[in-house]
C-alpha positions in Angstrom: -4.5 28.5 -37.8 -3.3 25.4 -35.8 0.2 25.5 -37.8 0.6 29.0 -38.1 -1.3 30.8 -35.4 -1.2 28.6 -32.5 1.8 27.0 -32.7 2.7 25.7 -29.1 0.9 22.3 -29.8 -2.1 23.0 -27.4 -4.8 23.1 -30.0 -7.3 20.3 -31.2 -10.0 20.3 -33.3 -13.5 18.5 -33.1 -16.7 18.7 -34.8 -19.2 17.3 -32.0 -21.1 19.6 -30.2 -20.9 17.9 -27.2 -17.1 17.7 -27.1 -17.3 21.5 -27.6 -19.8 22.0 -24.6 -17.3 19.9 -22.3 -14.1 21.8 -23.3 -15.8 25.3 -22.4 -16.9 23.8 -19.2 -13.6 22.7 -18.3 -12.0 26.3 -18.9 -10.8 25.8 -22.5 -11.5 28.3 -25.3 -13.2 27.1 -28.7 -12.5 29.2 -32.2 -15.2 28.5 -34.5 -14.6 29.8 -37.9 -17.4 30.3 -40.6 -17.5 28.0 -43.5 -15.3 25.1 -41.5 -17.3 22.4 -40.1 -15.0 21.8 -37.3 -14.0 23.7 -34.0 -10.6 24.5 -32.4 -10.1 23.8 -29.0 -7.5 25.8 -27.1 -5.8 24.7 -24.0 -6.1 27.7 -21.7 -7.3 26.2 -18.8 -6.0 28.6 -15.7 -7.4 26.8 -12.5 -5.7 27.2 -9.1 -3.6 24.1 -8.3 -1.8 23.0 -5.4 1.8 22.6 -5.3 3.5 19.4 -5.4 4.2 17.9 -1.6 5.1 14.8 0.1 2.7 12.1 0.1 0.6 12.5 3.3 -0.6 8.4 3.9 2.5 6.6 2.4 5.7 8.2 3.8 9.0 6.6 3.0 12.7 7.2 4.2 14.2 6.6 1.0 12.7 7.5 -2.2 10.8 10.1 -3.9 9.1 12.7 -1.8 6.5 13.7 -4.2 2.9 12.8 -4.3 0.1 12.9 -6.3 -2.3 16.3 -6.6 -5.6 17.3 -7.4 -5.2 18.0 -11.1 -5.1 15.0 -13.6 -2.6 16.9 -16.0 -0.1 17.3 -13.3 -0.3 13.7 -12.1 0.0 12.3 -15.6 3.2 14.3 -16.1 4.5 12.8 -13.0 4.2 9.3 -14.5 5.3 10.5 -17.9 8.3 11.7 -16.5 9.1 8.3 -14.7 8.4 6.3 -17.8 9.9 8.6 -20.8 8.6 6.0 -23.5 6.4 6.2 -26.5 4.5 2.7 -25.2 3.0 4.5 -22.4 -0.3 4.9 -23.5 -3.2 7.3 -21.7 -6.7 7.0 -22.6 -8.9 10.0 -21.2 -12.6 10.8 -21.0 -15.3 12.2 -19.1 -17.7 10.6 -16.4 -20.8 11.8 -14.5 -23.5 13.7 -15.8 -23.1 16.6 -13.9 -19.7 16.4 -12.5 -18.3 16.0 -16.2 -15.0 14.5 -14.3 -12.1 13.6 -16.4 -10.7 10.2 -16.0 -7.5 8.5 -17.8 -6.2 4.9 -17.5 -2.6 4.5 -18.3 -0.9 1.4 -19.5 2.2 0.3 -21.4 1.2 -1.0 -24.8 3.9 -3.4 -25.3 3.7 -5.0 -21.4 -0.1 -4.7 -20.5 -2.2 -7.4 -21.4 -4.8 -6.5 -24.1 -7.8 -8.4 -22.6 -7.2 -6.7 -19.0 -6.7 -3.0 -20.9 -10.0 -3.8 -22.8 -11.5 -4.8 -19.4 -10.8 -1.7 -17.8 -12.2 0.2 -20.5 -15.6 -1.5 -20.7 -15.8 -0.9 -17.0 -15.0 2.7 -16.9 -17.4 3.1 -20.1 -20.2 1.4 -18.1 -20.2 3.9 -15.2 -23.6 5.6 -14.8 -23.9 8.0 -12.4 -24.3 11.9 -12.2 -21.6 13.0 -9.6 -17.8 11.5 -9.4 -16.0 13.5 -6.7 -13.1 11.1 -5.8 -11.3 8.0 -7.2 -12.8 6.2 -4.3 -16.3 6.1 -6.2 -14.7 5.0 -9.3 -13.1 1.7 -7.1 -16.7 1.0 -6.0 -18.2 1.3 -9.2 -15.8 -1.2 -11.4 -14.6 -3.5 -8.9 -16.1 -7.3 -9.2 -17.7 -7.9 -5.9 -19.1 -4.7 -4.2 -20.3 -6.5 -1.1 -16.8 -8.1 -0.6 -15.2 -6.8 2.6 -11.8 -7.4 0.7 -10.1 -4.5 -0.8 -10.0 -5.3 -4.5 -8.2 -2.3 -6.1 -5.0 -0.9 -4.7 -5.0 3.0 -4.1 -1.9 4.9 -4.0 -0.8 8.5 -4.1 2.7 7.9 -5.3 3.7 8.3 -8.9 6.4 6.1 -8.4 4.3 3.2 -7.3 2.1 3.7 -10.1 5.2 3.6 -12.6 6.6 0.5 -11.2 3.2 -1.3 -11.4 2.7 0.0 -14.8 6.3 -1.3 -15.7 5.3 -4.8 -14.7 1.9 -5.0 -17.0 -0.7 -3.3 -14.3 -3.1 -0.6 -15.3 -3.4 2.8 -13.7 -6.7 4.6 -13.4 -6.5 8.4 -12.8 -9.4 10.9 -11.8 -9.4 14.4 -11.7 -9.8 16.2 -8.4 -8.3 13.3 -6.7 -5.1 12.8 -5.3 -5.2 8.8 -5.6 -4.6 6.8 -8.0 -6.0 3.2 -8.8 -3.8 0.1 -9.7 -5.8 -3.2 -11.1 -5.5 -5.9 -10.7 -4.8 -5.6 -7.0 -3.3 -8.7 -5.4 -2.8 -9.8 -1.8 0.9 -9.1 -1.7 0.8 -5.8 -3.1 -1.1 -4.6 0.1 2.0 -5.4 2.2 4.3 -3.6 0.0 5.5 -0.1 -0.1 7.5 1.8 -2.9 10.5 2.0 -0.7 10.8 -1.9 -0.9 12.5 -1.5 -4.3 15.0 1.2 -3.1 16.4 -0.9 -0.5 18.6 -3.7 -0.2 17.0 -6.8 -0.6 17.8 -7.9 2.7 16.1 -5.0 4.2 13.0 -5.0 2.0 12.5 -8.8 3.2 12.9 -8.2 6.8 10.2 -5.0 6.5 7.8 -7.3 4.6 8.1 -10.1 7.0 7.5 -7.5 10.1 4.3 -6.2 7.9 3.2 -9.8 7.4 3.4 -10.6 11.3 1.7 -7.2 12.0 -1.1 -8.0 9.5 -1.6 -11.6 11.5 -1.3 -10.1 14.7 -3.9 -7.3 14.1 -6.2 -9.9 13.0 -6.2 -12.8 15.3 -4.2 -11.4 18.3 -7.3 -10.7 20.8 -9.4 -13.3 19.3 -6.7 -16.3 20.3 -6.0 -14.5 23.7 -9.7 -14.6 24.5 -10.4 -18.3 23.1 -7.0 -19.8 25.0 -8.3 -17.7 28.4 -11.9 -19.3 28.2 -11.4 -22.7 26.7 -7.7 -23.9 26.3 -6.1 -23.2 29.7 -4.0 -26.3 29.0 -2.1 -24.4 26.2 -0.9 -21.6 28.7 2.0 -22.5 31.2 0.9 -22.7 34.8 2.9 -19.9 35.8 1.5 -17.6 33.2 -2.1 -18.8 34.0 -1.8 -18.0 37.6 -0.4 -14.7 36.7 -3.5 -14.0 34.3 -6.0 -15.3 37.1 -4.3 -13.0 39.6 -4.7 -9.9 37.7 -8.3 -10.9 36.8 -9.3 -11.8 40.2 -10.8 -8.8 41.3 -12.4 -7.9 37.5 -16.2 -8.6 37.3 -16.4 -8.7 33.4 -15.6 -12.1 31.7 -12.7 -11.8 29.2 -14.5 -11.5 25.9 -16.5 -8.6 27.3 -12.9 -7.0 28.4 -11.6 -7.4 24.9 -14.9 -6.2 23.3 -14.8 -3.0 25.4 -11.0 -2.1 25.1 -11.4 -2.5 21.4 -14.5 -0.4 20.9 -12.7 2.3 23.1 -9.6 2.0 20.8 -11.8 2.4 17.6 -13.5 5.5 19.4 -9.9 7.1 20.1 -8.8 6.2 16.5 -11.7 7.8 14.8 -11.8 10.9 17.5 -7.7 11.7 16.6 -8.5 11.6 13.1 -11.7 14.0 12.9 -10.6 16.4 15.7 -8.2 19.5 14.4 -4.7 18.5 14.1 -3.4 20.6 16.4 -5.1 18.4 19.4 -5.1 15.2 17.5 -2.1 13.8 19.3 -3.4 14.7 22.7 -6.3 12.4 22.4 -3.8 9.4 21.9 -2.2 10.5 25.0 -5.5 10.8 27.1 -7.4 7.8 25.8 -4.2 5.4 25.9 -2.5 6.5 28.9 -5.1 8.2 31.1 -8.1 6.0 30.3 -6.5 2.7 30.3 -4.8 3.1 33.5 -7.7 4.3 35.2 -9.7 1.4 34.0 -6.9 -1.1 35.4 -7.1 0.8 38.8 -10.7 0.9 38.6 -10.6 -3.0 38.4 -13.0 -2.6 35.0 -10.2 -4.2 33.0 -7.0 -6.6 33.6 -3.6 -5.4 32.8 -3.0 -8.4 30.3 -6.1 -7.5 28.1 -4.6 -3.9 28.0 -1.3 -5.4 26.4 -2.9 -7.3 24.2 -5.3 -4.7 22.9 -1.8 -2.3 22.6 0.0 -4.6 20.7 -2.9 -5.1 18.6 -3.1 -1.7 17.9 0.8 -1.2 17.2 0.5 -4.4 14.8 -2.5 -2.7 12.5 -0.4 0.6 12.0 2.6 -1.7 10.0 -0.3 -2.3 7.6 0.7 0.1 4.7 -2.6 0.2 3.0 -5.5 2.0 4.4 -8.2 -0.2 3.2 -6.5 -3.2 4.0 -6.1 -1.8 7.7 -10.3 -1.3 7.4 -10.5 -5.0 6.6 -8.5 -6.3 9.8 -10.2 -4.0 11.9 -14.0 -5.5 11.1 -12.8 -8.9 10.8 -11.0 -8.5 14.5 -14.5 -8.3 15.9 -15.8 -10.9 13.8 -13.1 -13.5 15.3 -13.4 -12.2 18.8 -17.5 -13.3 18.5 -16.4 -16.6 17.3 -13.7 -17.1 19.8 -16.0 -16.1 22.8 -18.5 -18.7 21.4 -16.5 -21.6 20.1 -12.9 -21.1 21.2 -9.8 -21.9 18.8 -12.5 -24.2 17.0 -14.4 -21.1 16.1 -11.6 -19.0 15.1 -10.0 -21.8 12.9 -13.6 -22.7 10.8 -14.0 -19.0 10.1 -10.5 -18.3 9.0 -10.9 -21.6 6.8 -14.4 -20.1 5.3 -13.1 -16.4 4.7 -9.9 -17.4 3.3 -11.4 -19.5 1.0 -14.1 -17.1 -0.3 -10.9 -14.8 -0.8 -8.7 -17.3 -2.5 -11.9 -18.2 -4.7 -12.5 -14.5 -5.7 -10.9 -13.1 -9.0 -10.4 -9.2 -9.7 -10.2 -8.3 -13.3 -9.9 -11.9 -13.9 -6.7 -12.5 -11.5 -7.2 -14.6 -8.5 -7.2 -12.4 -5.7 -4.4 -14.4 -3.9 -2.3 -14.5 -6.7 1.0 -15.3 -7.0 0.6 -17.1 -3.2 -2.5 -19.1 -4.7 -2.7 -20.9 -6.9 1.0 -20.6 -6.8 3.2 -18.8 -9.4 6.5 -18.6 -9.6 7.9 -15.1 -8.3 10.7 -13.4 -7.1 9.1 -10.4 -5.5 6.5 -11.5 -2.7 7.2 -12.2 0.9 11.0 -12.7 0.2 12.4 -9.8 -2.3 15.0 -11.3 -4.4 18.0 -9.2 -5.5 17.2 -7.1 -8.6 19.7 -9.0 -10.7 17.6 -11.9 -10.2 14.1 -10.1 -10.8 14.4 -11.0 -14.4 10.5 -12.1 -15.1 7.3 -9.9 -14.7 4.4 -11.2 -12.6 2.7 -14.1 -14.6 -0.5 -13.6 -12.9 -1.2 -10.3 -14.9 -0.2 -12.1 -18.2 2.1 -9.8 -19.5 2.8 -9.4 -23.1 6.6 -9.3 -22.5 7.8 -11.5 -19.3 11.0 -10.3 -19.4 12.3 -7.1 -17.5 16.0 -7.5 -19.0 15.8 -5.9 -22.4 17.4 -7.4 -25.3 20.9 -6.3 -26.2 20.3 -4.9 -29.5 17.7 -2.6 -27.9 20.3 -1.7 -24.9 23.3 -1.0 -27.2 20.9 1.2 -29.3 19.7 3.4 -26.3 23.2 3.8 -25.1 24.6 4.8 -28.3 21.6 7.4 -28.7 22.8 9.4 -25.8 26.8 9.2 -25.1 27.9 10.7 -21.7 29.3 14.2 -21.9 33.1 14.9 -21.3 34.1 11.5 -22.1 33.2 8.1 -23.3 30.0 6.2 -22.5 30.4 3.3 -20.2 
């Protein structure tokens, strides 16, 4: 029947009742023949699917304008469109005793490290839960340190980003009903990079990465540094600036640390309200909160103008971080650094930084150091400074790929050119 009746290649066979029941549940048809010890599974699934749209959280100016959808088959096809090679392996399964959610992980057989692939396979197989609704739940169930505040897995809704990371030896995880794919192992530089970096000239992408790095550290340290210097280290500020700050705070009854906590908390309320309310009036909340409330607080002598400037600069810097989970990390740690600066000044900020960065540096994600290739130092040409594409001849050594060379050998290159000559003229 598979060769003569169902000739479109959509028929599979199985002799296990569990596989047959799962196929019926997800919308497939099952053909059972008397006297045959296996059943034919036909892919006749006809669910409503969302059309391909531009990514909503990872916008770019140059590059693909197509993002993942909630259908896992569509997402796999988007990756295969960018990696048209038989080395692309996609292993699929089902997790969740109630939801029966389909999950797949993809890798390049000739590049990805076998130990990494086996570890991903083992962690997915060890998931024991009744309901899986999104890839975010899978991320929490397979990460190394669930109590860590630092993100361990990179989440993205861009198929070109996943394809690029697979080509470097990483492993991508796709979950049905989720438009976000997971990339493991995640390293700190990846959270400050975007898919657009590879499409721009190396001068432009390096400049943007430096801007994002400055924004990351500003969103993390700027309020705490201002509080520490204003409270304990006046000698670090020029005399003219000290007099200006003192003049603006002359009639303010609150201490500097209380001002910082008040405005940071107010901004977090505005940010959360802007996300949760209907999109029609969402921009209005930002205007009302940032302009009217801030100006009213200054005129009422509740806060000083300088702390409003610091809070606004911190908010702008936080939006330069392209990863949503990393934004949460900086938002939470900002209050921790503020508390240390309020009691211990710069000494508290430095001591806490040493503790947190050492903890982050000592952790591993799927056997790979969290801050690699920065710590431990690994030679690479694609971190803060992005080298020209002609010089990026090696894959990241931190993930231990089977093939370190990005440039194929001359024999494979000639074969690929000869197999598909250009029409209407000679191939160049």
